[in-house]
C-alpha positions as protocol buffer text, in pm:
chain_id: "A"
residue {
  index: 1
  type: MET
  ca { x: 0 y: 0 z: 0 }
}
residue {
  index: 2
  type: THR
  ca { x: 154 y: 331 z: -112 }
}
residue {
  index: 3
  type: ASP
  ca { x: 0 y: 527 z: 177 }
}
residue {
  index: 4
  type: LYS
  ca { x: 139 y: 282 z: 429 }
}
residue {
  index: 5
  type: ASN
  ca { x: 489 y: 291 z: 283 }
}
residue {
  index: 6
  type: GLU
  ca { x: 493 y: 670 z: 275 }
}
residue {
  index: 7
  type: ILE
  ca { x: 378 y: 697 z: 636 }
}
residue {
  index: 8
  type: MET
  ca { x: 633 y: 442 z: 758 }
}
residue {
  index: 9
  type: SER
  ca { x: 912 y: 620 z: 572 }
}
residue {
  index: 10
  type: ALA
  ca { x: 806 y: 961 z: 704 }
}
residue {
  index: 11
  type: ILE
  ca { x: 802 y: 839 z: 1065 }
}
residue {
  index: 12
  type: ALA
  ca { x: 1133 y: 656 z: 1034 }
}
residue {
  index: 13
  type: ASN
  ca { x: 1312 y: 962 z: 895 }
}
residue {
  index: 14
  type: ALA
  ca { x: 1160 y: 1229 z: 1122 }
}
residue {
  index: 15
  type: GLY
  ca { x: 1337 y: 1389 z: 1414 }
}
residue {
  index: 16
  type: ARG
  ca { x: 1026 y: 1566 z: 1546 }
}
residue {
  index: 17
  type: ILE
  ca { x: 667 y: 1450 z: 1501 }
}
residue {
  index: 18
  type: GLY
  ca { x: 348 y: 1627 z: 1606 }
}
residue {
  index: 19
  type: ILE
  ca { x: 0 y: 1475 z: 1642 }
}
residue {
  index: 20
  type: ALA
  ca { x: -336 y: 1643 z: 1695 }
}
residue {
  index: 21
  type: GLY
  ca { x: -706 y: 1570 z: 1663 }
}
residue {
  index: 22
  type: HIS
  ca { x: -1022 y: 1773 z: 1649 }
}
residue {
  index: 23
  type: ILE
  ca { x: -1153 y: 2014 z: 1912 }
}
residue {
  index: 24
  type: HIS
  ca { x: -1379 y: 1861 z: 2181 }
}
residue {
  index: 25
  type: PRO
  ca { x: -1204 y: 1524 z: 2137 }
}
residue {
  index: 26
  type: ASP
  ca { x: -1415 y: 1208 z: 2156 }
}
residue {
  index: 27
  type: GLY
  ca { x: -1312 y: 846 z: 2202 }
}
residue {
  index: 28
  type: ASP
  ca { x: -1200 y: 789 z: 1843 }
}
residue {
  index: 29
  type: CYS
  ca { x: -1002 y: 1113 z: 1832 }
}
residue {
  index: 30
  type: ILE
  ca { x: -828 y: 1042 z: 2162 }
}
residue {
  index: 31
  type: GLY
  ca { x: -773 y: 675 z: 2082 }
}
residue {
  index: 32
  type: SER
  ca { x: -629 y: 752 z: 1739 }
}
residue {
  index: 33
  type: CYS
  ca { x: -392 y: 1022 z: 1865 }
}
residue {
  index: 34
  type: LEU
  ca { x: -266 y: 818 z: 2160 }
}
residue {
  index: 35
  type: GLY
  ca { x: -255 y: 499 z: 1954 }
}
residue {
  index: 36
  type: LEU
  ca { x: -22 y: 663 z: 1704 }
}
residue {
  index: 37
  type: TYR
  ca { x: 181 y: 829 z: 1981 }
}
residue {
  index: 38
  type: ASN
  ca { x: 229 y: 500 z: 2170 }
}
residue {
  index: 39
  type: TYR
  ca { x: 318 y: 323 z: 1845 }
}
residue {
  index: 40
  type: ILE
  ca { x: 584 y: 581 z: 1753 }
}
residue {
  index: 41
  type: THR
  ca { x: 743 y: 613 z: 2097 }
}
residue {
  index: 42
  type: ALA
  ca { x: 765 y: 234 z: 2135 }
}
residue {
  index: 43
  type: ASN
  ca { x: 950 y: 188 z: 1807 }
}
residue {
  index: 44
  type: TYR
  ca { x: 1135 y: 508 z: 1716 }
}
residue {
  index: 45
  type: SER
  ca { x: 1373 y: 747 z: 1892 }
}
residue {
  index: 46
  type: CYS
  ca { x: 1228 y: 1073 z: 1756 }
}
residue {
  index: 47
  type: ARG
  ca { x: 1054 y: 1335 z: 1968 }
}
residue {
  index: 48
  type: CYS
  ca { x: 676 y: 1303 z: 1951 }
}
residue {
  index: 49
  type: ASP
  ca { x: 422 y: 1556 z: 2084 }
}
residue {
  index: 50
  type: VAL
  ca { x: 44 y: 1521 z: 2112 }
}
residue {
  index: 51
  type: TYR
  ca { x: -192 y: 1819 z: 2120 }
}
residue {
  index: 52
  type: LEU
  ca { x: -552 y: 1780 z: 2235 }
}
residue {
  index: 53
  type: GLU
  ca { x: -799 y: 1982 z: 2434 }
}
residue {
  index: 54
  type: GLU
  ca { x: -861 y: 1855 z: 2787 }
}
residue {
  index: 55
  type: ILE
  ca { x: -927 y: 1482 z: 2788 }
}
residue {
  index: 56
  type: PRO
  ca { x: -1240 y: 1369 z: 2977 }
}
residue {
  index: 57
  type: GLN
  ca { x: -1170 y: 1178 z: 3296 }
}
residue {
  index: 58
  type: CYS
  ca { x: -1312 y: 850 z: 3167 }
}
residue {
  index: 59
  type: PHE
  ca { x: -1041 y: 829 z: 2898 }
}
residue {
  index: 60
  type: ARG
  ca { x: -745 y: 899 z: 3124 }
}
residue {
  index: 61
  type: CYS
  ca { x: -682 y: 529 z: 3175 }
}
residue {
  index: 62
  type: ILE
  ca { x: -521 y: 521 z: 2830 }
}
residue {
  index: 63
  type: ALA
  ca { x: -142 y: 533 z: 2821 }
}
residue {
  index: 64
  type: GLY
  ca { x: -6 y: 864 z: 2697 }
}
residue {
  index: 65
  type: CYS
  ca { x: -272 y: 1090 z: 2847 }
}
residue {
  index: 66
  type: ASP
  ca { x: -15 y: 1235 z: 3085 }
}
residue {
  index: 67
  type: VAL
  ca { x: 197 y: 1374 z: 2799 }
}
residue {
  index: 68
  type: VAL
  ca { x: -86 y: 1539 z: 2605 }
}
residue {
  index: 69
  type: ASN
  ca { x: -28 y: 1913 z: 2569 }
}
residue {
  index: 70
  type: SER
  ca { x: -344 y: 2123 z: 2599 }
}
residue {
  index: 71
  type: SER
  ca { x: -170 y: 2462 z: 2609 }
}
residue {
  index: 72
  type: TYR
  ca { x: -59 y: 2468 z: 2243 }
}
residue {
  index: 73
  type: PRO
  ca { x: 269 y: 2660 z: 2288 }
}
residue {
  index: 74
  type: ASP
  ca { x: 466 y: 2791 z: 1993 }
}
residue {
  index: 75
  type: ALA
  ca { x: 707 y: 2527 z: 1865 }
}
residue {
  index: 76
  type: GLU
  ca { x: 969 y: 2477 z: 1599 }
}
residue {
  index: 77
  type: PRO
  ca { x: 824 y: 2333 z: 1278 }
}
residue {
  index: 78
  type: TYR
  ca { x: 770 y: 1959 z: 1294 }
}
residue {
  index: 79
  type: ASP
  ca { x: 931 y: 1732 z: 1037 }
}
residue {
  index: 80
  type: VAL
  ca { x: 603 y: 1542 z: 1019 }
}
residue {
  index: 81
  type: PHE
  ca { x: 265 y: 1640 z: 1156 }
}
residue {
  index: 82
  type: PHE
  ca { x: -43 y: 1414 z: 1173 }
}
residue {
  index: 83
  type: ALA
  ca { x: -399 y: 1549 z: 1187 }
}
residue {
  index: 84
  type: LEU
  ca { x: -623 y: 1261 z: 1293 }
}
residue {
  index: 85
  type: ASP
  ca { x: -1002 y: 1217 z: 1285 }
}
residue {
  index: 86
  type: CYS
  ca { x: -1045 y: 1581 z: 1186 }
}
residue {
  index: 87
  type: GLY
  ca { x: -1264 y: 1660 z: 886 }
}
residue {
  index: 88
  type: ASP
  ca { x: -1179 y: 2028 z: 852 }
}
residue {
  index: 89
  type: ILE
  ca { x: -869 y: 2234 z: 928 }
}
residue {
  index: 90
  type: ASP
  ca { x: -1073 y: 2474 z: 1142 }
}
residue {
  index: 91
  type: ARG
  ca { x: -1160 y: 2185 z: 1375 }
}
residue {
  index: 92
  type: LEU
  ca { x: -792 y: 2145 z: 1460 }
}
residue {
  index: 93
  type: GLY
  ca { x: -840 y: 2457 z: 1668 }
}
residue {
  index: 94
  type: LYS
  ca { x: -516 y: 2590 z: 1813 }
}
residue {
  index: 95
  type: ALA
  ca { x: -319 y: 2299 z: 1661 }
}
residue {
  index: 96
  type: GLU
  ca { x: -375 y: 2437 z: 1311 }
}
residue {
  index: 97
  type: LYS
  ca { x: -48 y: 2632 z: 1331 }
}
residue {
  index: 98
  type: TYR
  ca { x: 155 y: 2313 z: 1371 }
}
residue {
  index: 99
  type: LEU
  ca { x: 10 y: 2160 z: 1056 }
}
residue {
  index: 100
  type: LYS
  ca { x: 68 y: 2476 z: 851 }
}
residue {
  index: 101
  type: ASN
  ca { x: 431 y: 2504 z: 963 }
}
residue {
  index: 102
  type: ALA
  ca { x: 523 y: 2136 z: 929 }
}
residue {
  index: 103
  type: VAL
  ca { x: 769 y: 2020 z: 664 }
}
residue {
  index: 104
  type: LEU
  ca { x: 526 y: 1739 z: 577 }
}
residue {
  index: 105
  type: SER
  ca { x: 169 y: 1700 z: 700 }
}
residue {
  index: 106
  type: PHE
  ca { x: -68 y: 1405 z: 689 }
}
residue {
  index: 107
  type: CYS
  ca { x: -443 y: 1406 z: 737 }
}
residue {
  index: 108
  type: ILE
  ca { x: -578 y: 1061 z: 825 }
}
residue {
  index: 109
  type: ASP
  ca { x: -954 y: 1055 z: 858 }
}
residue {
  index: 110
  type: HIS
  ca { x: -1278 y: 871 z: 784 }
}
residue {
  index: 111
  type: HIS
  ca { x: -1521 y: 1163 z: 753 }
}
residue {
  index: 112
  type: GLY
  ca { x: -1676 y: 1183 z: 408 }
}
residue {
  index: 113
  type: THR
  ca { x: -1693 y: 1561 z: 441 }
}
residue {
  index: 114
  type: ASN
  ca { x: -1316 y: 1595 z: 484 }
}
residue {
  index: 115
  type: THR
  ca { x: -1177 y: 1882 z: 276 }
}
residue {
  index: 116
  type: GLY
  ca { x: -828 y: 1737 z: 225 }
}
residue {
  index: 117
  type: TYR
  ca { x: -626 y: 2016 z: 383 }
}
residue {
  index: 118
  type: ALA
  ca { x: -287 y: 1849 z: 446 }
}
residue {
  index: 119
  type: ASP
  ca { x: 7 y: 1772 z: 215 }
}
residue {
  index: 120
  type: ARG
  ca { x: -99 y: 1408 z: 214 }
}
residue {
  index: 121
  type: ASN
  ca { x: -464 y: 1316 z: 270 }
}
residue {
  index: 122
  type: ILE
  ca { x: -572 y: 961 z: 345 }
}
residue {
  index: 123
  type: ILE
  ca { x: -950 y: 973 z: 367 }
}
residue {
  index: 124
  type: LYS
  ca { x: -1145 y: 646 z: 387 }
}
residue {
  index: 125
  type: PRO
  ca { x: -1516 y: 713 z: 458 }
}
residue {
  index: 126
  type: ASP
  ca { x: -1589 y: 340 z: 463 }
}
residue {
  index: 127
  type: ALA
  ca { x: -1371 y: 294 z: 772 }
}
residue {
  index: 128
  type: ALA
  ca { x: -1578 y: 274 z: 1090 }
}
residue {
  index: 129
  type: ALA
  ca { x: -1327 y: 481 z: 1285 }
}
residue {
  index: 130
  type: CYS
  ca { x: -1005 y: 668 z: 1232 }
}
residue {
  index: 131
  type: ALA
  ca { x: -852 y: 415 z: 1470 }
}
residue {
  index: 132
  type: GLU
  ca { x: -951 y: 132 z: 1234 }
}
residue {
  index: 133
  type: LEU
  ca { x: -788 y: 314 z: 944 }
}
residue {
  index: 134
  type: LEU
  ca { x: -471 y: 374 z: 1146 }
}
residue {
  index: 135
  type: TYR
  ca { x: -440 y: 4 z: 1221 }
}
residue {
  index: 136
  type: ASP
  ca { x: -442 y: -66 z: 848 }
}
residue {
  index: 137
  type: LEU
  ca { x: -175 y: 199 z: 784 }
}
residue {
  index: 138
  type: LEU
  ca { x: 71 y: 87 z: 1053 }
}
residue {
  index: 139
  type: GLU
  ca { x: 274 y: -232 z: 1094 }
}
residue {
  index: 140
  type: PRO
  ca { x: 102 y: -487 z: 1323 }
}
residue {
  index: 141
  type: GLU
  ca { x: 430 y: -639 z: 1444 }
}
residue {
  index: 142
  type: LYS
  ca { x: 522 y: -303 z: 1597 }
}
residue {
  index: 143
  type: PHE
  ca { x: 209 y: -272 z: 1809 }
}
residue {
  index: 144
  type: ASN
  ca { x: 215 y: -326 z: 2184 }
}
residue {
  index: 145
  type: HIS
  ca { x: -53 y: -328 z: 2451 }
}
residue {
  index: 146
  type: ASP
  ca { x: -67 y: 51 z: 2488 }
}
residue {
  index: 147
  type: SER
  ca { x: -100 y: 133 z: 2119 }
}
residue {
  index: 148
  type: ALA
  ca { x: -351 y: -147 z: 2063 }
}
residue {
  index: 149
  type: GLU
  ca { x: -563 y: -45 z: 2363 }
}
residue {
  index: 150
  type: ALA
  ca { x: -586 y: 314 z: 2239 }
}
residue {
  index: 151
  type: LEU
  ca { x: -697 y: 208 z: 1891 }
}
residue {
  index: 152
  type: TYR
  ca { x: -948 y: -36 z: 2039 }
}
residue {
  index: 153
  type: LEU
  ca { x: -1093 y: 255 z: 2239 }
}
residue {
  index: 154
  type: GLY
  ca { x: -1138 y: 453 z: 1918 }
}
residue {
  index: 155
  type: ILE
  ca { x: -1319 y: 172 z: 1740 }
}
residue {
  index: 156
  type: VAL
  ca { x: -1546 y: 102 z: 2037 }
}
residue {
  index: 157
  type: HIS
  ca { x: -1660 y: 463 z: 2062 }
}
residue {
  index: 158
  type: ASP
  ca { x: -1716 y: 540 z: 1695 }
}
residue {
  index: 159
  type: THR
  ca { x: -1918 y: 221 z: 1646 }
}
residue {
  index: 160
  type: GLY
  ca { x: -2123 y: 260 z: 1963 }
}
residue {
  index: 161
  type: VAL
  ca { x: -1975 y: -69 z: 2091 }
}
residue {
  index: 162
  type: PHE
  ca { x: -2013 y: -229 z: 1747 }
}
residue {
  index: 163
  type: LYS
  ca { x: -2385 y: -141 z: 1721 }
}
residue {
  index: 164
  type: HIS
  ca { x: -2381 y: 136 z: 1460 }
}
residue {
  index: 165
  type: SER
  ca { x: -2433 y: 64 z: 1091 }
}
residue {
  index: 166
  type: ASN
  ca { x: -2073 y: 163 z: 1015 }
}
residue {
  index: 167
  type: THR
  ca { x: -1956 y: -161 z: 1181 }
}
residue {
  index: 168
  type: THR
  ca { x: -1828 y: -404 z: 917 }
}
residue {
  index: 169
  type: ARG
  ca { x: -1666 y: -745 z: 912 }
}
residue {
  index: 170
  type: HIS
  ca { x: -1330 y: -570 z: 879 }
}
residue {
  index: 171
  type: THR
  ca { x: -1412 y: -358 z: 1185 }
}
residue {
  index: 172
  type: MET
  ca { x: -1479 y: -668 z: 1393 }
}
residue {
  index: 173
  type: GLU
  ca { x: -1169 y: -845 z: 1261 }
}
residue {
  index: 174
  type: THR
  ca { x: -954 y: -541 z: 1342 }
}
residue {
  index: 175
  type: ALA
  ca { x: -1097 y: -520 z: 1693 }
}
residue {
  index: 176
  type: GLY
  ca { x: -1028 y: -891 z: 1740 }
}
residue {
  index: 177
  type: LYS
  ca { x: -666 y: -850 z: 1633 }
}
residue {
  index: 178
  type: LEU
  ca { x: -622 y: -563 z: 1880 }
}
residue {
  index: 179
  type: LEU
  ca { x: -749 y: -781 z: 2164 }
}
residue {
  index: 180
  type: GLU
  ca { x: -462 y: -1020 z: 2095 }
}
residue {
  index: 181
  type: TYR
  ca { x: -222 y: -763 z: 2237 }
}
residue {
  index: 182
  type: GLY
  ca { x: -373 y: -815 z: 2582 }
}
residue {
  index: 183
  type: VAL
  ca { x: -637 y: -545 z: 2564 }
}
residue {
  index: 184
  type: SER
  ca { x: -926 y: -587 z: 2811 }
}
residue {
  index: 185
  type: SER
  ca { x: -1254 y: -529 z: 2628 }
}
residue {
  index: 186
  type: SER
  ca { x: -1448 y: -500 z: 2957 }
}
residue {
  index: 187
  type: LYS
  ca { x: -1210 y: -229 z: 3084 }
}
residue {
  index: 188
  type: ILE
  ca { x: -1257 y: -20 z: 2771 }
}
residue {
  index: 189
  type: ILE
  ca { x: -1627 y: -85 z: 2708 }
}
residue {
  index: 190
  type: ASP
  ca { x: -1754 y: -65 z: 3066 }
}
residue {
  index: 191
  type: GLY
  ca { x: -1505 y: 189 z: 3193 }
}
residue {
  index: 192
  type: THR
  ca { x: -1521 y: 440 z: 2910 }
}
residue {
  index: 193
  type: PHE
  ca { x: -1856 y: 383 z: 2741 }
}
residue {
  index: 194
  type: TYR
  ca { x: -2120 y: 254 z: 2984 }
}
residue {
  index: 195
  type: GLU
  ca { x: -1999 y: 367 z: 3326 }
}
residue {
  index: 196
  type: LYS
  ca { x: -2155 y: 698 z: 3434 }
}
residue {
  index: 197
  type: THR
  ca { x: -2113 y: 919 z: 3735 }
}
residue {
  index: 198
  type: TYR
  ca { x: -2414 y: 1001 z: 3950 }
}
residue {
  index: 199
  type: LEU
  ca { x: -2413 y: 1352 z: 3800 }
}
residue {
  index: 200
  type: GLN
  ca { x: -2413 y: 1213 z: 3446 }
}
residue {
  index: 201
  type: ASN
  ca { x: -2709 y: 993 z: 3533 }
}
residue {
  index: 202
  type: GLN
  ca { x: -2892 y: 1293 z: 3674 }
}
residue {
  index: 203
  type: ILE
  ca { x: -2850 y: 1503 z: 3360 }
}
residue {
  index: 204
  type: LEU
  ca { x: -2930 y: 1205 z: 3139 }
}
residue {
  index: 205
  type: GLY
  ca { x: -3256 y: 1156 z: 3329 }
}
residue {
  index: 206
  type: ARG
  ca { x: -3343 y: 1522 z: 3299 }
}
residue {
  index: 207
  type: CYS
  ca { x: -3273 y: 1529 z: 2925 }
}
residue {
  index: 208
  type: LEU
  ca { x: -3488 y: 1219 z: 2869 }
}
residue {
  index: 209
  type: MET
  ca { x: -3770 y: 1354 z: 3083 }
}
residue {
  index: 210
  type: GLU
  ca { x: -3771 y: 1693 z: 2908 }
}
residue {
  index: 211
  type: SER
  ca { x: -3724 y: 1559 z: 2555 }
}
residue {
  index: 212
  type: ILE
  ca { x: -3993 y: 1616 z: 2294 }
}
residue {
  index: 213
  type: LEU
  ca { x: -4112 y: 1402 z: 2005 }
}
residue {
  index: 214
  type: MET
  ca { x: -4176 y: 1578 z: 1675 }
}
residue {
  index: 215
  type: LEU
  ca { x: -4265 y: 1501 z: 1313 }
}
residue {
  index: 216
  type: ASP
  ca { x: -4497 y: 1209 z: 1385 }
}
residue {
  index: 217
  type: GLY
  ca { x: -4261 y: 1062 z: 1641 }
}
residue {
  index: 218
  type: LYS
  ca { x: -3972 y: 1029 z: 1396 }
}
residue {
  index: 219
  type: VAL
  ca { x: -3762 y: 1295 z: 1569 }
}
residue {
  index: 220
  type: ILE
  ca { x: -3667 y: 1336 z: 1933 }
}
residue {
  index: 221
  type: ILE
  ca { x: -3503 y: 1653 z: 2062 }
}
residue {
  index: 222
  type: SER
  ca { x: -3362 y: 1756 z: 2396 }
}
residue {
  index: 223
  type: ALA
  ca { x: -3179 y: 2069 z: 2506 }
}
residue {
  index: 224
  type: VAL
  ca { x: -2936 y: 2168 z: 2780 }
}
residue {
  index: 225
  type: ASN
  ca { x: -2917 y: 2543 z: 2829 }
}
residue {
  index: 226
  type: ARG
  ca { x: -2652 y: 2735 z: 3021 }
}
residue {
  index: 227
  type: LYS
  ca { x: -2876 y: 2772 z: 3326 }
}
residue {
  index: 228
  type: VAL
  ca { x: -2908 y: 2394 z: 3361 }
}
residue {
  index: 229
  type: GLN
  ca { x: -2535 y: 2347 z: 3306 }
}
residue {
  index: 230
  type: ALA
  ca { x: -2461 y: 2594 z: 3585 }
}
residue {
  index: 231
  type: LEU
  ca { x: -2720 y: 2439 z: 3817 }
}
residue {
  index: 232
  type: TYR
  ca { x: -2557 y: 2095 z: 3792 }
}
residue {
  index: 233
  type: GLY
  ca { x: -2200 y: 2221 z: 3755 }
}
residue {
  index: 234
  type: LEU
  ca { x: -2161 y: 2027 z: 3433 }
}
residue {
  index: 235
  type: GLU
  ca { x: -1833 y: 1962 z: 3255 }
}
residue {
  index: 236
  type: PRO
  ca { x: -1840 y: 1910 z: 2876 }
}
residue {
  index: 237
  type: SER
  ca { x: -1800 y: 1535 z: 2918 }
}
residue {
  index: 238
  type: ASP
  ca { x: -2103 y: 1506 z: 3147 }
}
residue {
  index: 239
  type: THR
  ca { x: -2343 y: 1512 z: 2852 }
}
residue {
  index: 240
  type: GLU
  ca { x: -2164 y: 1232 z: 2666 }
}
residue {
  index: 241
  type: GLY
  ca { x: -2393 y: 943 z: 2582 }
}
residue {
  index: 242
  type: ILE
  ca { x: -2720 y: 1137 z: 2604 }
}
residue {
  index: 243
  type: ILE
  ca { x: -2762 y: 1154 z: 2228 }
}
residue {
  index: 244
  type: ASP
  ca { x: -2711 y: 779 z: 2195 }
}
residue {
  index: 245
  type: GLN
  ca { x: -2982 y: 710 z: 2453 }
}
residue {
  index: 246
  type: LEU
  ca { x: -3221 y: 943 z: 2272 }
}
residue {
  index: 247
  type: ARG
  ca { x: -3150 y: 764 z: 1944 }
}
residue {
  index: 248
  type: VAL
  ca { x: -3272 y: 426 z: 2065 }
}
residue {
  index: 249
  type: THR
  ca { x: -3619 y: 558 z: 2144 }
}
residue {
  index: 250
  type: LYS
  ca { x: -3871 y: 331 z: 1969 }
}
residue {
  index: 251
  type: GLY
  ca { x: -3999 y: 474 z: 1642 }
}
residue {
  index: 252
  type: VAL
  ca { x: -3737 y: 749 z: 1623 }
}
residue {
  index: 253
  type: GLU
  ca { x: -3527 y: 799 z: 1310 }
}
residue {
  index: 254
  type: VAL
  ca { x: -3339 y: 1116 z: 1412 }
}
residue {
  index: 255
  type: ALA
  ca { x: -3220 y: 1221 z: 1759 }
}
residue {
  index: 256
  type: VAL
  ca { x: -3101 y: 1573 z: 1833 }
}
residue {
  index: 257
  type: LEU
  ca { x: -2929 y: 1714 z: 2140 }
}
residue {
  index: 258
  type: ILE
  ca { x: -2861 y: 2086 z: 2154 }
}
residue {
  index: 259
  type: LYS
  ca { x: -2631 y: 2233 z: 2416 }
}
residue {
  index: 260
  type: GLU
  ca { x: -2591 y: 2605 z: 2477 }
}
residue {
  index: 261
  type: MET
  ca { x: -2220 y: 2691 z: 2472 }
}
residue {
  index: 262
  type: ASN
  ca { x: -2253 y: 3070 z: 2498 }
}
residue {
  index: 263
  type: PRO
  ca { x: -2557 y: 3298 z: 2498 }
}
residue {
  index: 264
  type: GLN
  ca { x: -2750 y: 3223 z: 2178 }
}
residue {
  index: 265
  type: VAL
  ca { x: -2481 y: 2978 z: 2058 }
}
residue {
  index: 266
  type: TRP
  ca { x: -2580 y: 2610 z: 2049 }
}
residue {
  index: 267
  type: ARG
  ca { x: -2374 y: 2302 z: 1975 }
}
residue {
  index: 268
  type: VAL
  ca { x: -2585 y: 2044 z: 1793 }
}
residue {
  index: 269
  type: SER
  ca { x: -2534 y: 1666 z: 1802 }
}
residue {
  index: 270
  type: MET
  ca { x: -2740 y: 1455 z: 1562 }
}
residue {
  index: 271
  type: ARG
  ca { x: -2782 y: 1081 z: 1518 }
}
residue {
  index: 272
  type: SER
  ca { x: -2997 y: 882 z: 1276 }
}
residue {
  index: 273
  type: CYS
  ca { x: -3095 y: 518 z: 1275 }
}
residue {
  index: 274
  type: GLU
  ca { x: -3145 y: 397 z: 918 }
}
residue {
  index: 275
  type: TYR
  ca { x: -3187 y: 641 z: 633 }
}
residue {
  index: 276
  type: VAL
  ca { x: -3154 y: 1012 z: 715 }
}
residue {
  index: 277
  type: ASP
  ca { x: -2816 y: 1161 z: 624 }
}
residue {
  index: 278
  type: VAL
  ca { x: -2753 y: 1391 z: 920 }
}
residue {
  index: 279
  type: ALA
  ca { x: -2412 y: 1496 z: 786 }
}
residue {
  index: 280
  type: SER
  ca { x: -2580 y: 1666 z: 491 }
}
residue {
  index: 281
  type: ILE
  ca { x: -2808 y: 1852 z: 733 }
}
residue {
  index: 282
  type: CYS
  ca { x: -2525 y: 1966 z: 956 }
}
residue {
  index: 283
  type: SER
  ca { x: -2319 y: 2076 z: 656 }
}
residue {
  index: 284
  type: LYS
  ca { x: -2585 y: 2336 z: 580 }
}
residue {
  index: 285
  type: PHE
  ca { x: -2501 y: 2496 z: 913 }
}
residue {
  index: 286
  type: GLY
  ca { x: -2124 y: 2478 z: 869 }
}
residue {
  index: 287
  type: GLY
  ca { x: -2079 y: 2143 z: 1042 }
}
residue {
  index: 288
  type: GLY
  ca { x: -2037 y: 1787 z: 923 }
}
residue {
  index: 289
  type: GLY
  ca { x: -1939 y: 1438 z: 1026 }
}
residue {
  index: 290
  type: HIS
  ca { x: -2081 y: 1098 z: 941 }
}
residue {
  index: 291
  type: VAL
  ca { x: -2401 y: 1000 z: 763 }
}
residue {
  index: 292
  type: ARG
  ca { x: -2544 y: 863 z: 1089 }
}
residue {
  index: 293
  type: ALA
  ca { x: -2361 y: 1086 z: 1338 }
}
residue {
  index: 294
  type: SER
  ca { x: -2283 y: 1451 z: 1289 }
}
residue {
  index: 295
  type: GLY
  ca { x: -2279 y: 1792 z: 1450 }
}
residue {
  index: 296
  type: CYS
  ca { x: -2270 y: 2166 z: 1398 }
}
residue {
  index: 297
  type: VAL
  ca { x: -2304 y: 2501 z: 1576 }
}
residue {
  index: 298
  type: ILE
  ca { x: -2608 y: 2726 z: 1527 }
}
residue {
  index: 299
  type: ASN
  ca { x: -2673 y: 3075 z: 1662 }
}
residue {
  index: 300
  type: GLY
  ca { x: -3010 y: 3192 z: 1788 }
}
residue {
  index: 301
  type: SER
  ca { x: -3266 y: 3109 z: 2052 }
}
residue {
  index: 302
  type: MET
  ca { x: -3344 y: 2750 z: 2143 }
}
residue {
  index: 303
  type: HIS
  ca { x: -3666 y: 2770 z: 1942 }
}
residue {
  index: 304
  type: ASP
  ca { x: -3481 y: 2918 z: 1642 }
}
residue {
  index: 305
  type: VAL
  ca { x: -3236 y: 2627 z: 1646 }
}
residue {
  index: 306
  type: ILE
  ca { x: -3507 y: 2362 z: 1679 }
}
residue {
  index: 307
  type: ASN
  ca { x: -3715 y: 2520 z: 1401 }
}
residue {
  index: 308
  type: ALA
  ca { x: -3417 y: 2539 z: 1167 }
}
residue {
  index: 309
  type: LEU
  ca { x: -3319 y: 2177 z: 1230 }
}
residue {
  index: 310
  type: THR
  ca { x: -3666 y: 2027 z: 1209 }
}
residue {
  index: 311
  type: LYS
  ca { x: -3727 y: 2204 z: 878 }
}
residue {
  index: 312
  type: GLU
  ca { x: -3425 y: 2030 z: 726 }
}
residue {
  index: 313
  type: ILE
  ca { x: -3504 y: 1695 z: 890 }
}
residue {
  index: 314
  type: ASP
  ca { x: -3862 y: 1710 z: 760 }
}
residue {
  index: 315
  type: LEU
  ca { x: -3730 y: 1754 z: 405 }
}
residue {
  index: 316
  type: LYS
  ca { x: -3513 y: 1443 z: 446 }
}
residue {
  index: 317
  type: LEU
  ca { x: -3803 y: 1241 z: 588 }
}
residue {
  index: 318
  type: ALA
  ca { x: -4029 y: 1353 z: 304 }
}
residue {
  index: 319
  type: SER
  ca { x: -3766 y: 1253 z: 49 }
}
residue {
  index: 320
  type: ALA
  ca { x: -3738 y: 911 z: 210 }
}
residue {
  index: 321
  type: ARG
  ca { x: -4115 y: 865 z: 195 }
}
residue {
  index: 322
  type: GLU
  ca { x: -4114 y: 951 z: -176 }
}
residue {
  index: 323
  type: CYS
  ca { x: -3821 y: 717 z: -245 }
}
residue {
  index: 324
  type: PRO
  ca { x: -3869 y: 426 z: -1 }
}
residue {
  index: 325
  type: ASP
  ca { x: -3593 y: 226 z: -167 }
}
residue {
  index: 326
  type: THR
  ca { x: -3342 y: 463 z: -6 }
}
residue {
  index: 327
  type: ASN
  ca { x: -3434 y: 333 z: 339 }
}
residue {
  index: 328
  type: ASN
  ca { x: -3171 y: 124 z: 511 }
}
residue {
  index: 329
  type: LEU
  ca { x: -2894 y: 250 z: 285 }
}
């Protein structure tokens, strides 16, 4: 594979390597970045730096978390810089400067909306996770427990513990190979996906209780405004998993969670079950992601945001009713 050979050569010949993922890092972003970091530091003598925003507590069991730099200081240009699981250069946030100044940059990603902003772009939308793609691009004999565990984390989170429609035979085979390095599936799945704090359970219950069904029960929406966040003392990670619980509501095709980040500024998370392309909806608001899982940011009141989203979702549902053969694609 040409991509694989080029990446291996670039790593082997680099003196300084930088790695970063998208803002508000999730399990796949964190797993991919730390998986590559652990792989490089276990096999090569170069300097390797990882830049991510603050990592949620539940992921700090992964080796390498203690070296992640969240302050983004100025640095000499890297020989090689990797942007992982990041569909747009703007979503690199403060790490964008490292990519632009690098001698050689790679973007490795599985988002179909990726704009191809690096010197070398390896974009595989059919991969279930960036971590799955990374496994294919690296050399299996050079993996150890730490690098394998990080990549397994990424696959688990971007497939919803192998439940989402992006899960393929190759995904399962890759996960199985990673387990052979001594990775504990129960540690990763229970400890980082299912386990919740009491506070997380409280806000989950509130979001479920205050959710509303719309468009003949095909859409479920819940909101967390700044007042509620302050009342509970929520951290960004405390709302993780709410959207996935909304999605499994019987009869629902699209789940939406909106979270107020600043006055009149809402971060939107969307999930679909079978046939609505939520990435195409989010792209209309400057966001993007996957066909079944995407997000964006919209300004306005809560009602403005809900009205704007439901208008676009209704168009997708109407299109699906007119073309029923598109269902389950």
